C-alpha positions in Angstrom: -73.4 -82.3 -4.4 -73.8 -81.1 -0.5 -70.8 -79.4 0.9 -70.4 -82.1 3.6 -69.9 -84.5 0.5 -67.2 -82.6 -1.1 -64.3 -83.9 0.8 -61.8 -86.7 0.0 -59.5 -88.5 2.6 -55.9 -87.6 2.1 -52.4 -87.8 3.8 -51.7 -84.9 6.0 -48.6 -83.2 4.8 -46.4 -81.1 7.2 -47.1 -77.9 4.9 -50.5 -78.4 4.9 -50.9 -79.8 2.0 -53.1 -83.5 1.5 -51.7 -86.5 -0.6 -53.8 -88.5 -2.1 -51.0 -91.4 -2.3 -48.2 -91.7 -0.1 -45.2 -92.5 -2.2 -41.2 -92.6 -1.2 -39.7 -90.9 -4.1 -36.0 -91.4 -5.2 -34.6 -88.4 -7.2 -33.1 -88.4 -10.0 -33.5 -91.5 -11.9 -31.3 -93.8 -13.3 -29.6 -97.3 -12.2 -29.2 -95.9 -8.6 -32.9 -95.2 -8.4 -34.4 -98.0 -10.5 -32.6 -100.6 -8.0 -34.0 -99.4 -5.0 -37.5 -99.1 -6.3 -37.0 -102.7 -7.7 -36.2 -103.8 -4.5 -38.8 -101.3 -2.2 -42.4 -101.7 -2.0 -44.0 -98.1 -1.9 -41.1 -96.3 -3.7 -41.1 -94.4 -7.2 -38.8 -93.0 -9.2 -38.6 -90.7 -12.6 -37.8 -92.6 -15.8 -36.2 -90.3 -18.3 -33.4 -89.7 -20.7 -33.4 -85.8 -19.7 -30.9 -86.0 -16.6 -29.4 -82.5 -18.0 -26.1 -84.0 -19.6 -25.8 -81.5 -22.7 -28.7 -79.3 -22.1 -28.4 -75.4 -22.1 -28.8 -73.8 -18.6 -32.4 -72.8 -19.2 -33.3 -76.5 -20.0 -31.3 -77.5 -16.7 -33.2 -75.1 -14.8 -36.3 -76.6 -16.1 -35.3 -79.9 -15.1 -34.4 -79.1 -11.9 -37.8 -77.3 -11.0 -39.3 -80.5 -12.5 -37.5 -82.6 -10.0 -38.2 -80.2 -6.9 -41.7 -80.2 -7.7 -42.1 -83.7 -7.9 -40.3 -84.1 -4.7 -42.4 -81.3 -3.3 -45.7 -83.1 -4.7 -48.2 -83.6 -1.8 -48.5 -87.5 -3.0 -44.7 -87.9 -1.8 -44.2 -88.8 2.0 -40.3 -88.7 2.2 -37.8 -88.3 -0.5 -33.9 -90.0 -1.4 -31.9 -87.6 -3.3 -28.6 -89.4 -4.8 -25.3 -88.1 -6.5 -25.3 -91.0 -9.2 -26.6 -88.9 -12.3 -24.8 -87.5 -15.3 -26.4 -84.0 -14.6 -25.2 -84.0 -10.9 -22.2 -81.5 -11.7 -24.3 -78.9 -13.1 -25.2 -76.4 -10.2 -28.9 -76.2 -11.5 -29.2 -80.0 -10.7 -26.6 -80.2 -7.8 -27.9 -83.2 -5.4 -27.7 -81.2 -2.4 -29.3 -78.4 -4.1 -32.4 -80.3 -5.0 -32.5 -82.0 -1.4 -32.4 -78.2 0.3 -35.3 -77.1 -1.8 -37.5 -80.1 -1.2 -36.6 -80.2 2.5 -38.7 -76.8 2.4 -41.8 -78.6 2.3 -41.0 -80.1 5.5 -40.7 -83.5 4.4 -38.1 -86.0 5.5 -35.4 -85.8 3.1 -32.1 -87.9 2.9 -29.2 -86.9 0.4 -26.8 -89.9 -0.3 -23.5 -89.4 -1.9 -21.6 -92.4 -3.4 -18.5 -91.0 -3.2 -18.8 -90.7 0.3 -20.3 -93.8 0.8 -17.7 -95.7 -0.9 -19.0 -96.4 -4.4 -22.1 -97.3 -5.9 -23.1 -100.7 -4.3 -22.4 -99.5 -0.8 -24.4 -96.3 -1.4 -27.2 -98.3 -3.0 -27.4 -100.6 0.3 -27.6 -97.3 2.1 -30.4 -96.5 0.1 -32.5 -99.6 0.1 -32.2 -99.6 3.9 -32.8 -95.6 4.3 -36.2 -96.1 1.7 -37.6 -99.3 3.8 -37.5 -97.1 7.0 -39.0 -94.4 5.2 -41.8 -96.3 3.3 -42.3 -98.1 7.2 -42.8 -94.5 8.6 -45.0 -93.3 5.7 -47.3 -96.2 6.3 -47.8 -95.0 10.2 -49.4 -91.9 8.2 -53.4 -92.2 8.3 -55.9 -90.4 5.8 -58.1 -87.7 7.1 -60.9 -85.8 5.8 -59.6 -82.6 3.4 -62.0 -80.4 1.3 -61.5 -79.4 -2.0 -59.6 -76.3 -1.4 -56.7 -79.0 -0.5 -57.0 -80.6 -4.3 -55.1 -79.8 -7.5 -55.8 -81.5 -10.9 -54.6 -81.3 -14.3 -55.9 -82.0 -17.6 -54.9 -82.9 -21.3 -57.0 -83.9 -24.2 -56.0 -86.3 -27.0 -57.1 -88.2 -30.0 -59.6 -85.1 -30.1 -62.5 -85.6 -31.9 -66.4 -84.0 -32.2 -67.2 -85.8 -28.9 -64.6 -84.1 -27.1 -65.8 -80.6 -28.0 -69.5 -81.6 -27.5 -69.1 -83.5 -24.1 -65.6 -84.6 -23.0 -64.2 -81.1 -22.6 -67.3 -79.6 -21.3 -67.7 -82.0 -18.6 -64.2 -81.7 -17.4 -64.4 -77.8 -17.8 -67.9 -78.3 -15.0 -65.3 -80.3 -13.0 -63.0 -77.4 -12.8 -65.7 -74.9 -12.2 -66.8 -76.9 -9.2 -62.9 -77.2 -7.8 -62.1 -73.6 -8.4 -65.3 -72.6 -6.9 -64.3 -74.7 -3.5 -61.2 -73.3 -3.6 -58.9 -75.6 -5.4 -56.5 -75.6 -8.0 -56.7 -76.4 -11.6 -54.2 -76.5 -14.4 -54.9 -76.7 -18.2 -52.5 -76.1 -21.2 -51.4 -77.6 -24.4 -50.4 -73.9 -26.2 -50.6 -75.4 -29.9 -53.9 -76.4 -29.1 -55.4 -72.8 -28.0 -54.2 -71.3 -31.2 -57.0 -69.8 -33.0 -59.2 -69.3 -29.9 -56.7 -67.8 -27.7 -58.3 -64.3 -27.7 -61.5 -66.2 -26.2 -59.0 -67.5 -23.0 -57.3 -63.9 -23.0 -60.8 -62.3 -22.0 -61.0 -64.6 -19.1 -57.7 -63.2 -17.6 -57.7 -61.6 -14.3 -56.0 -58.6 -15.4 -54.7 -57.3 -18.4 -51.2 -58.8 -17.5 -52.4 -62.3 -17.8 -54.3 -61.6 -20.9 -51.5 -60.6 -22.8 -49.3 -63.3 -21.4 -51.8 -65.7 -23.0 -52.0 -64.2 -26.5 -48.1 -63.8 -26.2 -47.6 -67.7 -25.8 -49.9 -68.5 -28.4 -48.0 -66.2 -30.5 -44.4 -67.2 -29.7 -45.4 -70.9 -30.2 -46.8 -70.1 -33.8 -43.7 -68.1 -34.6 -41.4 -71.0 -33.4 -43.1 -73.4 -35.9 -42.8 -70.8 -38.8 -38.8 -70.3 -38.3 -38.9 -74.0 -38.5 -40.4 -73.5 -42.2 -44.0 -75.4 -41.0 -47.1 -73.4 -40.6 -48.2 -75.3 -37.8 -52.1 -74.7 -38.8 -51.5 -77.0 -41.8 -49.3 -79.9 -39.2 -52.1 -79.5 -36.7 -54.7 -80.8 -36.5 -52.8 -84.3 -36.4 -54.2 -87.4 -38.5 -56.2 -88.8 -35.9 -58.0 -85.3 -35.2 -58.7 -85.5 -38.8 -60.2 -89.0 -38.6 -62.2 -88.0 -36.1 -63.7 -85.2 -37.9 -61.8 -81.9 -37.0 -60.8 -80.2 -40.2 -58.7 -77.1 -39.0 -56.6 -76.0 -35.7 -59.4 -73.3 -35.0 -62.0 -76.0 -35.0 -59.7 -78.0 -32.6 -58.9 -75.1 -30.4 -62.6 -74.1 -29.9 -63.1 -77.7 -28.7 -60.2 -77.8 -26.6 -60.5 -74.5 -24.6 -63.7 -75.9 -23.3 -62.0 -78.2 -20.5 -60.8 -74.7 -18.7 -64.4 -74.3 -17.4 -65.5 -70.7 -17.1 -63.5 -69.5 -14.2 -61.0 -66.7 -14.3 -57.7 -67.8 -15.3 -55.4 -66.8 -12.4 -51.9 -66.6 -14.5 -49.8 -68.2 -17.3 -47.0 -71.0 -15.7 -44.2 -72.2 -17.3 -43.4 -75.6 -17.1 -43.3 -77.1 -13.8 -43.9 -73.8 -12.2 -45.8 -74.0 -9.0 -48.6 -71.3 -8.7 -48.6 -68.4 -6.5 -52.2 -69.2 -5.2 -55.5 -70.9 -5.9 -57.6 -71.0 -8.7 -57.3 -71.8 -12.6 -54.0 -71.6 -14.2 -52.9 -72.1 -17.7 -49.7 -73.7 -18.2 -47.3 -72.9 -21.3 -46.8 -76.7 -22.3 -46.7 -79.1 -25.0 -49.3 -81.6 -25.7 -47.5 -84.8 -25.6 -48.8 -86.9 -22.9 -45.2 -88.0 -22.2 -44.3 -84.9 -21.2 -47.4 -82.9 -19.9 -48.3 -84.9 -16.9 -44.8 -84.5 -15.4 -45.3 -80.7 -15.4 -48.4 -80.9 -13.7 -47.3 -83.0 -10.8 -44.3 -80.8 -10.3 -46.9 -77.9 -10.1 -48.5 -79.6 -7.3 -51.2 -81.9 -9.2 -52.3 -84.9 -7.2 -54.3 -86.3 -10.3 -53.9 -85.8 -13.8 -56.7 -86.4 -16.4 -56.5 -87.4 -20.0 -59.8 -86.4 -21.7 -59.7 -89.2 -24.5 -61.6 -89.0 -28.0 -61.1 -91.8 -29.9 -59.9 -90.2 -33.6 -57.9 -92.5 -35.2 -57.5 -95.0 -32.5 -57.4 -98.7 -33.2 -59.2 -101.6 -31.7 -56.9 -101.9 -28.6 -56.9 -101.7 -24.7 -55.1 -98.7 -23.2 -52.1 -99.4 -21.7 -50.8 -96.1 -21.3 -49.7 -95.2 -17.5 -49.1 -92.3 -15.7 -45.9 -90.4 -16.8 -46.5 -87.7 -13.9 -44.5 -89.9 -11.8 -46.0 -89.8 -8.5 -49.6 -88.4 -9.5 -52.0 -91.0 -10.6 -53.7 -90.8 -14.2 -57.3 -90.9 -14.6 -59.0 -91.4 -18.3 -62.2 -89.9 -19.3 -63.9 -90.5 -22.8 -67.6 -89.5 -24.4 -67.1 -91.3 -27.4 -69.0 -94.7 -27.2 -66.6 -96.3 -29.3 -63.8 -95.3 -27.2 -65.6 -96.9 -24.3 -66.5 -100.2 -26.3 -62.4 -100.5 -27.1 -61.3 -100.0 -23.9 -63.7 -100.5 -21.1 -61.1 -102.1 -18.6 -59.1 -98.8 -18.9 -61.6 -95.8 -18.8 -62.5 -94.5 -15.2 -65.3 -92.2 -16.4 -67.5 -92.0 -19.4 -69.6 -88.6 -20.5 -71.0 -89.8 -23.5 -74.5 -90.0 -21.9 -74.5 -86.1 -22.4 -74.3 -86.6 -26.4 -77.0 -89.5 -25.7 -79.3 -86.9 -24.1 -79.3 -88.9 -20.8 -77.4 -86.4 -18.7 -76.9 -82.5 -18.7 -73.2 -81.1 -18.6 -74.0 -80.2 -14.8 -75.0 -83.6 -14.0 -72.3 -85.5 -15.5 -69.7 -83.1 -14.1 -71.0 -83.6 -10.5 -70.4 -87.3 -11.0 -67.0 -86.9 -12.4 -66.5 -84.8 -9.0 -67.7 -87.7 -7.3 -65.4 -90.3 -9.2 -62.4 -87.9 -8.3 -63.2 -87.6 -4.8 -63.1 -91.6 -4.9 -59.9 -91.7 -6.3 -58.4 -88.9 -4.5 -59.8 -91.1 -1.1 -57.7 -94.0 -2.4 -59.6 -95.9 -5.1 -57.1 -96.8 -8.2 -57.5 -95.3 -11.3 -57.8 -98.4 -13.8 -54.3 -98.0 -15.2 -52.9 -97.8 -11.9 -53.8 -101.7 -11.5 -50.8 -102.2 -13.9 -46.7 -102.2 -12.8 -45.8 -100.9 -15.9 -44.5 -97.1 -15.9 -44.6 -95.3 -19.0 -41.1 -93.0 -19.2 -41.4 -89.5 -18.9 -40.1 -86.8 -21.5 -39.6 -83.7 -20.0 -40.7 -80.6 -21.6 -37.3 -79.1 -22.9 -37.6 -76.0 -25.4 -34.0 -75.6 -26.3 -31.0 -77.8 -28.4 -29.2 -80.4 -27.2 -25.7 -80.0 -27.7 
């Protein structure tokens, strides 16, 4: 693909970033936010039970970091932060603090205090009117051409099978190599799914510190599993992986790490943490799709990708939408049976590599073109559904 063709049409933001969508975000979630979003087109909110109540300070910090990151995501034009939340009294989740941190991105941010407004319903009226003004203002922003250096992607693989390691993940890896080479940013993770192959990833760290961190998070995850009395290598691969022909965790990990391509790994990030620069980053997160995508969006990913195998899937269409709140979800697969099962849900098929009709490089270039189309405004298949999947944040400590 020519350099002139490696551009997308995005929404310019005050901090120099570019959005591929143009939402007004209402934070945190709950009744107040939901009613604004039910009333005003073009709005989004997070749907989650993780509001901070009963959580440790470390987990509340994670929730706060995630909310701030979602508000700062380039796909968001402006933000309403409100005080109607069980976690509002905690310092890590103080609404005024969230609003101040998000405002650092230069966006229009409004804080609505239910007490000052004289109650929830009066505050709700103000929230609806404010959201309408924000949406109208956002609609005046016009898409402009941006190069790949302004794009950030996050990926996970799931229901992994033999096609995942052979073609699905390698094609994603080729996409990531192209993105990183062009100055963009890419996130991959699922710490449980590098165990047995972490030494291979560690060799790609840009320095010894990054290499040691990769090894450490894998060791910590395996140790945490053993503290429960379980050996992670006996409970993973999960039944769907076994049904797809994967026999050991090491085998699963060796296929999973292909989605990271071959670029140097710049660092290891915590869940929802913003990267210090461009390039490829490993994120210490969980394989669960209900949590992983929100963390990528909080880190700045404008688009998230689910590379689907097909092990254990029944003959049903895929109705799982994005849990990344503000970042659309793109589905890919290399499994012909999965494609036949869900043709109206999948955005890209890389199985032609297995069929001998394309090379990984050719499929990677086609995938990049599809990503650029989506980044320029084309909807992903599941974006056409109004339903939004609930988001489960990746919180690692007990709830009291």
